[in-house]
N, C-alpha and C positions, 0 to 999 in steps of 0.2 A: 504494500500500500504506500502511496505517496506521503511525504511529510511536508508540513507547513514550511514555506520558503523563509519565513521569519523566525520560526521555532522548529528547528530540525528534529527535535526529540518527540514531536507530536505528530502522530499519524492522522490522516484525514482523507475523506473521500470527496471533499468539496473543493471546487476550483473557482477562481475569479471568472465571472461571466465576460469580462472585457479582455484580460490578458492571458487567462488560462492558468495562472500560477496557483498551486494548491495552497489553501488557507485553512487555519484552525478556527474554532468558534470565537476566540478573542480577536481575531483579525477580520472576521466577517462583518461586512456592512451591507444592510439590506437596501436595495434600490428598486425602482420600478422595472428594471431590466435584469434582476437577479442579484446574487451575492457578488460583492466586489472586494478586492484587497484594499488596504489603506491608501496606496498610491492612486489607484484608479478612482477611489471614492472621492478624491480631492477635485475631480473634474466637476463640471457645472451641474450635473444631475443632482437633484435634491435627494439626500440620503438620510436614513434613520438607522442608527446603530442597534444591533440586537439587544444590547443591555438597556437601551432607552425605551423599548417597546413594553407597554403595559407594566411600568415599574411598580405600580401599586396593585397587588393581586386582590382586587376587590371581591371577586367571587369566592376566593379562598376564605377571606375574612368573614364574609357574609355566611358561608356554610358553617364555619366554626361557631359564629354567634348563634345561629339557629339551633345547632346541636346543643350548645350550652343552655340556652333558654329552655329547650325541650327537656333536658336533663333536670333542670331546676323545678319544672312544673310536675314532673312525674314522680319525684321522690317524696314519699311521706316521711321516711326516716333515712337519712343519708348513711351510706355504707361504703367502706373502703374496698372490701373484697366480696361481700355477700351478694346474693342474687334473689333474695326473697322480697322483691319489690312488687307492689300491686297498687291498684287505684285506677280511676277512670282513664287517665292518659295511656297507661300501659294496656289496660284491658281493651281499649278501643284502637290501639295503634300497633300492637305486636303482630307479627306475621305468622300464621300457621295455615296449613292446607285446608282444613275444614271451613275456615272463615271465608275463604275465597270461593269454595264450592257453592253451587246452587243448593238451597234457595237463599243463602245468606248474602252472597255476591258483594262482599266487603272489599272491593278492589283497592280502596285507598290504602290498605295495609301494605301493599306492594311498595309504596313510597314512604308512608309514615314510619314503618318499622326501622328504616335506615336512619332515622333521626332520634332514636331512643337507645339508651344504654343502661346496663345493669348497675354499675357502681363507678366510683372515682377512677379506679384502675382502668376499667373498660373505656370510659370516655377519654381519660387522659392519654392513654396509648394511641387511640384512634385519632384524636385531635392533633397529637404531636406528629403522627405520620401525615395527616392531611396538610398540616402547615409546611412540613419539609417538602412534600411532593408538590404542593401548590406553589411554593416559592421557586421551585425548579421549573415547573411546567407552564403555569399560567403566563408569566412574563414572556416565555418563548413562543407560545402559540396564540396568545390573546384570550381575553376573558370569555368571549362567546363560544369559542371552540372548547375551552376548558370546561365550561358549564355543560355543553353538549356531551362531552365525553363522560363527565361525572354522572349525569342522570341516565345516560345509556348504560353505563356500568352498573349503576344502582338497580335498574330494572332487570338487567340480565342476571345480576346477583340474586335478586328476589325470585326469579324463575328457578335459579339453581337451588334455592332453599326449598321450594315446594316440590321440585323434582326429586331432591335427594332425601327428604325426610318429612315426616308428618308432625314433627315436633315444632315448638314455637321458636322463633328467631327474632333477634333485634340487633341493631348496631350498624355503623357506617362502614364496616370493614369491606363489604362487597364492593362499594363504590371506590374505596381507597385502593383495593387491589386492582381495580380498573385503571386508576391513575398510574399505577406501576406498569401495567401493560402498555398504556399509551406512551409513557416515558421511554420505554424500550424502543418503540417505533421512532420517536423523535430523536433519541440519541443516535440510533443507527443511521438515520437520515442525515445527520450532521457529521458522520464519521467518527463518533466518540465511542470508545470501548465501554461496553456495558459493565464489565468487571472492574475496570479502572475507575469508573464513576461511583462504584459502591452499590449501584442499584441491583446488580445481579445477585450479590450476596444477600441484600435485603429481601429480595423475592424468595430466594431459597430458604432462608431462615424462617420467614413467615409461613411458607408452605409446609415446612417440616413441623412447625408448631401447630399448624392447622390439622395435620394428620395424627399428631401424637397427644395433644392436650384434650382433656374432656371439655364438653360444653362449647366446642368451637364449631361453627357452621361451615363445614367443608364446601357445601354446595354454594353458599354465598361467596366464599373466597375464590373458588375455581371459576364459578360463573362470572363473577365480576372481573377477574383477570382476563378471561377470554373476551368478555364484552368490551373492556377498555382497549385491549389490543386491536380488536376489529374496528372499533370506532376511531382509534388513533390512526390506524392504517388507512381507513377510508378518507379521513380528513387530510392526511398527508398526501395520499394519491391524488385527491381532487385539487389540492392546492398546487401541487407540482404541475398540473395540467391547466392551471389558471381558471378552474371552474369550481370555486369553493362551495357553491350551492349544492353540488352533488355530495360533498362530504356531510353536510347537514341532513340531506335527504337520506343518506345511508344510516346516519344515527337514528333518524326518525323511524326508518324501516326496522332497524335492529330493536328499538324500543317497543314498537308495535308487535313484533314477532315475540318478544319476551313476555309481554302482557298476555297475548293470545295463548302462548305456550303454557304460562302459569295457570290460566283459566282452564285450559284443556286438561292439564295434568290433575288439577284439583277436582274437576268434574268427573274424571275417570276413576280417581282413587279416594275422593273425599267421602266422609261419612257424616255423622251427626256433629252438631256444634259441641266442641270440647271446652 
């Protein structure tokens, strides 16, 4: 693989659209005609540096705020590790297969469950990962694309829940795993090593924990990871071809398929209201 002409120790798959020299992320400048190196970026074309795009991750902050507010409203008695929470917010928001099945048809649970958490450890860990991934991904791809990936991952993760188990599930981890999948796509598109970035190890560790710890929704994690990867790939593919609307349409199609799949699975296997 080629190395950046200004930083020979950094491998990259991106070249300047004007002179063709290989450039790393720190040397990339976005222009209306593609990525340019620092020298070519000094020409008259109006440019915006990658680090200047969407500096404030507004969607990330908003999602964290919503999750925290929901956590505060659901807790009758705060707990560090416990999971014996109950009350109207939990009862009406948690996701489980029988609630989605007819005649209950409580489809809002596919979304609401992803904003509820069991205890301080649960929400703390998820919000920390959301912050780290949001700071990495949202400034790079823009807030609207970030939101599309997040909610697509959320819904595909919810499908994974009802597909994999009849038990109750809650938490933002499905959507967060989706951000990991989308980040893989984005890093690879910029010629950045997944392992060197630390993201590869983060995904492996979380998958190992998903399959080894009790009370972990494997369906949400695996479903969200797949959904985020597909959404990220669709958006990157569409952006590379200068037709970004197709990326958003693909996210909409994935989301609709996930909801339809969750309803179908629940209807085929659901029983009485538990």
